[in-house]
N, C-alpha and C positions, 0 to 999 in steps of 0.2 A: 504494500500500500504506500502511496506517495506520502511524504511528510511535508507539513506546512507549519507556519508559526502558530496557527490556530488549530483547534480540534474540529475537524470536519465530521458532521453527524447527520442523522436523519431521524424520522419519527419511528415510534414503536409499532406502526401499522404498515409494514411494507409487504409482508406475506400475509395471506388470509388465515391468521392464527392469533393466539393470545400473546401476551407480552414476552413471556419467557422463550417460546420458540422464535420470536422475532429477534430477541437479544442474541440467541445462539446463532441465528442466520447472519446477523449483522456483525458479530464479533470477528475482527480481522479485516472487515471492509470499511468500518468507520471508527472514529475515536470518541463519539458522543452519541447517545440515544436519548431523544426527547420522549419522555413518557406522556402519552396522551391519555388522561384518566377522566372517566366520567362516573358519576355516582348519582343514582336516582333513588329517592326514598321509596322503599318497598318495591323496588324494581330491579332491572338488570344493572350490574356494575362490574367494572374491571379493576377494582382496587386490589393490588397484589396482596396475597397472604404473607405472613411472616416467613414462611418457607420459601416463597418465591422471591421475596426481598433478599433473603440469605443467598439464594442461587444467583440473583442479579449482582449482588456485591462480590461474589466469587468470580463471576465472569469479568467484572470491572477490574479486579485485582490482577487476574491472569492476563487480560488483554489491554491493560492500560487504558481503560474506558472511563469516561465520565458520564453522568446522567444529568439532564435537565428535566424539569417537571413543569408541565403546563397546567395551571390551575383551571378547574372546570367551568366556573361561571365568572362573568364580568363583575368585578369587585365594586361593592358600594355599601353604604349604610342603609338601614331601613328607611322607608319613606318618611317616618317620623323622626329620623335622626338617631334611631336606636342602633345598638351594636350587635343586634341579633339577626341581621339579614341572613338569608339562606346562603348567599355567596360567601359570607364569612364562615359559616358553619362548615360548609363543604371544603373551603380552603384549609381550615384547621385540620379536618379529617385527612385530607390528602397529604399535608405536610407531616402530620404525625405518622402516617402510614409509610412514608418514604424516607423518614429521617435516617434510617440505617444505611442509606445509599450516599449520604452526605452530598446531595445534589449541587452541581455547579451553580445553578440558578433556578428560581421559581418564576416562570414566565406568566404574566397576567395581563388582562385587559382591565381598564377602568370603564365602568358603565356610565358613559356621558350622553346617552341618547336623549335624555330630557332637555339638555342644554346645547346640544351639538350645533344647532343653527340659531340659538337664541340671541337676542339683543338685550335681554333683561340682565343688567349688570348685577343686580342683587341676587337673582337666581343663579347666575354663573358663580358669584362669590360663595354662595352657600354650597353649591356643588363642589367647588374647590376645597372648601373647609372639610366637607364630609369625605372627600377622596383622600385628603391628607390623613385624616383620622383613621380611615380604613387601612391605609398603608402602615400607619404606626402600629395598629393592632396586629396585623399580619407579620410585620417585621419582627415582633417579639417572638412569635411562633417559629419564624424562620432563622432565628439566631443572628439577626442583623439586617438592616435595611438594604445593604449592598447585595444581599442574596435575591432581592426582588427585582425582576427585570420587567419594566413597564413597556408594553408594546404599542407602537403606533398603528392605528387602524385605518382601513380604507373609508372614504367618504367623510372623514373628519378633517378639519383644518390642520395644516402642517404643524402649527405651533400650539395645538389644542392642549397638550399635556405639559407644556413648558412651565406654566405657573405652578403646577404641582411639583415638578422636579426642582424648582427654585426653593422649595420649602422643606424638602425631606431628601436625605442622601441615598435614595434608591438608585438602582442601576437602570439601564435601558435595554430593551430588545428592539433593534431596528429591523422592521420587516420590509425588505427590498421589494418583494412581490406586491405588497400593498401600495407602495409608492409607484411602481410600474402600472398597476391597475388604475390608479388615479391620474396617470399621465405625467408624473413628476420625474425629473432627473434625480436619481437617488444619490449621486456623488456629493453635491453640496450638503445635503441632509446628513449623509454619512460622515462627512468630514467634521461637521459641527457636533454631531452626537457621539462620535467614537470615544472620546475620553471617558464617558460614563457607560459605554456599551459593553455588556457582558455576553450578550447573545445576539446573533444576526440570523434572521430567517430569509431564505431565498427560495423562490419557486417560480415556475413559468406560468404563462397565461394562455389558455386555449379557449374552450367553451366556458371555462371557469378558471379561477386561479388554483394554486396548489397542484399544478401539473408539472411535467418534466421541463427542465431547462432547454431541452431540444426544441421547444415551441418558441423560444425567444431568439431574436437576432443575436448571433454570436458576438457581435461587437459590443452589445449592451452587457452581456454576461462578462466578457473579457474586461470591460472598463471597471466593473465592480471588483472583479478578482484582482486586477492590477492595483487598484486603489488600496485594497486590504493588505496586499503585500508591501506596497509603498509605505503605508502607515504602520506597518509591523503589528497588525491586529493579532492579539494573542488569546482571544476568547473562544467562543464556540460559534461555528457557522453551521446552521442546520438547514439541510435540504428538506423543507417542510412539505413533503409529498407523501402519498398514501397508497402506493402500489409498487410492485416489483418492477413492472415495465418502466414506470416513470423514474424509479430509482436507478435502474441500470442505464437508461439512456441519459440521465443527468450526469452520472459518473463518467460516461463516455465524453460528454461535453467538457467536463472538468479535465479529463485526461488530455484533450486536445488543446486546451488553453493554458495549461499549467506546465 
């Protein structure tokens, strides 16, 4: 496997199987696995058991792997400002479940749908206060704010999360695919964000996003790759895709440009 200054990884849903078979399949092919966890009350869930966590930790030790964990729900306080919102409940459950893996980062979205396009400064300020408080709560569970990687989302203004980042020392997850999807050049955004960036997501766009890099013009992918090498990025770069076909063809693209 090629070596880079960063850990090249992908998601835990590449082959149609559970997390552990995916980890065994990916071991030796990547250096990080993003655990995509969902948890539904009284319904299906894929939270790993303690035995699975132990096996994942063993794979990580033997293969020099890291894990990142994507929290299941967009983070927020309750509508009344309470700290008992289901997004917090599930975040705590996932963090406690995966603590034995010592994840490189917990990737999360902030739920800003209510104010994404708002001009109401009071409502925006209230949302920002609530978001900071939610991150403070979760950072205690995660053993530090730097472990939380707040992701930029498509259809949101480019600077939407910046006022939050100015108030709490969380890390960032820069999603290149979301920037491409909204028609933005990711290079200036990446340059500004990189000092606090712990995780980068990259994926192609076809009939939807989160597809193979083979669907993207090669010069766009190469520009991002060259910038990461130039800036000596040393975090995790995740191919956030969800099929073996997309994974293998994305790795072929990386092989050609690196």
